Backbone bond lengths (Angstrom), bond angles and torsions (degrees), N, CA, C in turn:
res aa  C-N    CA-C-N  psi(-1)  N-CA   C-N-CA  omega(-1)  CA-C   N-CA-C  phi
1 M - - - 1.455 - - 1.532 111.65 -
2 K 1.344 115.79 -42.95 1.467 119.26 179.71 1.525 112.10 -63.41
3 R 1.318 116.18 -33.94 1.460 120.31 179.60 1.518 110.82 -66.11
4 L 1.305 117.61 -29.69 1.479 120.33 179.02 1.521 111.76 -80.06
5 L 1.327 117.01 -35.19 1.459 121.01 -177.65 1.528 112.39 -71.45
6 Y 1.300 117.41 -37.32 1.458 120.82 -176.26 1.530 113.04 -57.06
7 P 1.333 120.13 -51.97 1.484 119.12 178.33 1.523 113.22 -63.49
8 I 1.323 116.45 -32.69 1.462 119.86 179.81 1.526 109.70 -67.60
9 I 1.329 116.68 -45.96 1.456 120.97 -179.84 1.533 110.62 -63.82
10 V 1.326 116.90 -45.03 1.465 120.19 177.73 1.520 110.47 -60.13
11 G 1.303 117.16 -41.95 1.467 121.38 179.35 1.504 112.23 -62.21
12 I 1.334 116.77 -42.84 1.468 120.32 178.21 1.530 110.93 -64.20
13 I 1.308 117.65 -43.44 1.475 120.96 178.44 1.531 110.45 -61.78
14 L 1.323 118.59 -42.85 1.466 120.60 177.89 1.506 111.96 -64.09
15 M 1.341 117.75 -38.96 1.481 119.83 177.76 1.513 111.45 -62.48
16 I 1.348 116.15 -41.28 1.463 119.95 -179.84 1.528 110.02 -66.19
17 L 1.315 117.11 -44.00 1.474 120.78 -177.87 1.519 111.82 -67.05
18 T 1.317 118.56 -35.78 1.454 120.30 -177.59 1.520 113.15 -87.39
19 S 1.324 118.35 -11.47 1.451 119.44 -178.76 1.514 112.35 -74.76
20 C 1.320 117.89 -19.74 1.465 121.89 -179.95 1.526 107.57 -128.62
21 S 1.295 115.89 100.00 1.454 118.80 -179.94 1.521 110.58 -80.19
22 I 1.320 114.65 162.16 1.460 119.89 -179.13 1.518 111.02 -63.05
23 T 1.334 117.31 -30.01 1.455 119.22 -178.08 1.525 111.59 -69.97
24 D 1.320 119.53 -15.26 1.462 123.20 178.80 1.530 111.64 -82.60
25 M 1.338 117.16 -10.22 1.457 121.92 -176.85 1.517 108.95 -104.79
26 H 1.324 115.27 140.25 1.461 120.63 178.69 1.531 108.28 -137.85
27 S 1.307 114.86 148.33 1.455 120.13 173.41 1.518 108.77 -144.00
28 G 1.298 115.39 154.89 1.447 119.26 -179.90 1.520 111.15 163.74
29 K 1.308 114.23 -155.95 1.463 121.74 178.89 1.512 108.81 -120.58
30 G 1.319 116.79 151.39 1.448 119.95 179.90 1.523 110.99 -169.28
31 T 1.316 115.27 -169.00 1.447 122.59 -176.55 1.519 110.33 -129.84
32 I 1.333 116.21 128.94 1.460 120.91 173.06 1.527 107.08 -76.50
33 L 1.321 116.05 129.93 1.462 120.59 -178.63 1.530 109.73 -123.33
34 Y 1.321 116.15 142.12 1.463 121.75 171.87 1.530 106.21 -89.22
35 I 1.328 116.19 118.69 1.472 122.67 -176.47 1.515 108.81 -106.36
36 Q 1.317 117.13 119.07 1.468 122.15 177.02 1.497 109.82 -100.36
37 M 1.331 117.08 115.41 1.457 122.60 177.60 1.524 108.52 -102.81
38 V 1.333 116.93 177.77 1.443 121.17 -179.37 1.533 110.72 -63.80
39 E 1.339 116.99 -45.85 1.465 119.32 -173.64 1.521 113.80 -103.96
40 N 1.314 119.24 -14.04 1.449 120.35 178.35 1.528 110.21 -158.54
41 S 1.307 115.05 178.58 1.468 120.76 177.87 1.518 107.97 -138.79
42 F 1.330 116.80 156.65 1.457 122.31 -177.97 1.508 108.90 -161.03
43 Y 1.327 115.15 172.78 1.467 121.26 175.65 1.516 109.25 -105.70
44 G 1.309 116.03 135.93 1.446 121.80 177.81 1.512 110.33 -124.68
45 L 1.309 116.00 167.57 1.461 122.33 176.73 1.514 108.79 -115.88
46 L 1.311 116.74 120.76 1.452 121.97 175.45 1.530 107.46 -105.63
47 S 1.342 115.41 112.45 1.474 119.15 -177.25 1.521 109.92 -73.81
48 D 1.313 115.23 161.55 1.452 120.09 178.13 1.523 111.78 -65.56
49 D 1.371 117.92 -18.54 1.462 120.45 175.13 1.526 112.71 -86.41
50 G 1.353 117.43 0.77 1.455 120.83 177.76 1.532 114.69 93.26
51 E 1.342 118.01 2.83 1.461 121.11 178.67 1.528 109.15 -77.97
52 Q 1.315 116.41 143.99 1.467 122.40 178.50 1.526 108.75 -107.62
53 Y 1.344 115.79 130.01 1.453 121.84 179.27 1.512 109.54 -127.65
54 E 1.312 115.45 139.58 1.466 120.73 171.59 1.530 107.05 -107.34
55 I 1.322 116.61 115.12 1.463 121.71 -175.35 1.520 108.48 -85.94
56 L 1.322 115.29 117.43 1.453 121.67 177.99 1.517 109.65 -72.07
57 F 1.315 117.14 135.87 1.473 123.83 176.25 1.518 113.50 66.19
58 L 1.310 118.35 27.24 1.464 120.78 177.95 1.539 109.55 -60.90
59 E 1.347 115.91 -38.23 1.476 120.41 -176.77 1.525 112.50 -63.18
60 T 1.320 117.27 -33.41 1.457 120.04 -176.57 1.524 113.35 -96.41
61 E 1.311 117.89 -33.34 1.465 120.98 -176.21 1.517 114.23 -91.66
62 Y 1.347 116.25 -33.64 1.480 121.15 -178.22 1.526 110.17 -137.81
63 P 1.352 118.14 58.97 1.489 118.26 -176.57 1.522 112.74 -63.10
64 E 1.322 118.54 -26.29 1.459 121.00 -178.84 1.532 112.02 -69.96
65 F 1.335 117.29 -11.62 1.464 120.94 178.64 1.525 112.79 -97.80
66 M 1.317 117.06 9.97 1.454 121.55 178.49 1.535 108.20 -87.12
67 V 1.342 114.64 68.24 1.455 122.26 -177.34 1.524 107.37 -135.08
68 D 1.319 117.30 123.56 1.470 120.88 -178.81 1.528 110.19 -63.05
69 S 1.303 116.01 135.53 1.491 124.24 177.24 1.513 113.48 69.91
70 L 1.316 119.19 20.00 1.458 123.00 178.00 1.521 109.49 -76.78
71 R 1.330 116.47 126.20 1.480 121.98 178.06 1.528 108.33 -83.21
72 V 1.342 115.59 131.19 1.445 120.17 -177.30 1.523 112.00 -137.11
73 G 1.315 115.53 156.23 1.453 123.43 163.63 1.522 104.83 -100.40
74 Y 1.328 117.76 144.06 1.437 118.76 -174.84 1.528 113.15 -143.28
75 R 1.308 114.74 154.97 1.467 124.64 166.55 1.532 104.75 -130.35
76 I 1.322 117.02 121.28 1.463 121.96 -175.54 1.500 110.61 -132.73
77 K 1.320 114.61 159.62 1.460 121.11 176.81 1.530 107.45 -127.14
78 E 1.339 115.91 128.60 1.460 120.13 176.99 1.526 110.31 -66.61
79 L 1.315 116.09 140.71 1.458 121.23 178.12 1.515 108.47 -106.79
80 E 1.317 116.34 115.98 1.456 120.86 179.12 1.518 109.05 -82.62
81 D 1.312 116.46 156.45 1.457 122.12 176.64 1.525 112.89 60.25
82 V 1.317 117.75 25.92 1.457 122.76 175.50 1.524 108.08 -117.72
83 V 1.326 115.78 126.35 1.457 120.05 -178.68 1.527 107.79 -113.37
84 S 1.313 115.29 139.84 1.464 120.11 177.94 1.517 109.78 -114.77
85 L 1.288 116.36 143.51 1.457 120.47 176.60 1.527 111.78 -68.10
86 N 1.333 116.98 -25.10 1.453 121.59 -178.87 1.512 112.65 -70.64
87 Q 1.325 118.25 -35.02 1.465 123.62 -178.91 1.519 112.40 48.64
88 W 1.308 115.10 44.37 1.466 119.57 -177.62 1.513 112.45 -98.20
89 G 1.324 117.01 -31.14 1.440 120.41 -178.35 1.503 110.38 -165.74
90 T 1.304 116.39 -169.96 1.453 122.04 177.79 1.513 109.72 -71.19
91 V 1.331 116.40 132.04 1.467 120.79 178.81 1.524 108.78 -79.08
92 V 1.333 115.84 127.91 1.476 121.48 -175.52 1.509 110.71 -134.42
93 E 1.305 114.40 162.43 1.463 122.53 169.46 1.523 108.12 -108.69
94 A 1.303 117.44 130.86 1.463 120.97 179.33 1.538 108.91 -79.53
95 L 1.325 116.01 122.35 1.454 120.45 175.01 1.511 110.29 -89.77
96 S 1.332 116.42 -33.10 1.471 121.44 171.44 1.527 110.63 -159.29
97 L 1.290 115.44 142.48 1.471 122.44 174.85 1.517 106.74 -130.86
98 V 1.340 116.15 137.56 1.451 122.09 -179.63 1.535 107.59 -136.18
99 E 1.328 116.53 128.00 1.448 119.82 178.33 1.524 109.17 -69.91
100 L 1.308 116.21 134.10 1.471 121.81 177.83 1.506 110.25 -97.77
101 E 1.309 116.14 141.01 1.455 120.23 175.99 1.517 108.29 -104.19
102 E 1.332 114.64 89.80 1.493 120.08 -178.11 1.492 109.40 -115.26
């Protein structure tokens, strides 16, 4: 029985590790922006390198960060196969957000 479980467990661990590559993760500093579109509005993250990110579930997971022009430090993960109606930037999941005092 143990001989059968070992390859299965190793396989599951490898699947988990390879499902999220390092290139899908980003960290840095940026600014939360309130974006007003014609049909809707939302909050986006503009990184200091100029990249635009749309944080999925910001309203439910980090409501205290829904402040226009708020400076933040962030760790995010790109979400593949996710489409946004806003089409403003790369859709991401926030792994951590920290308000910066600058």
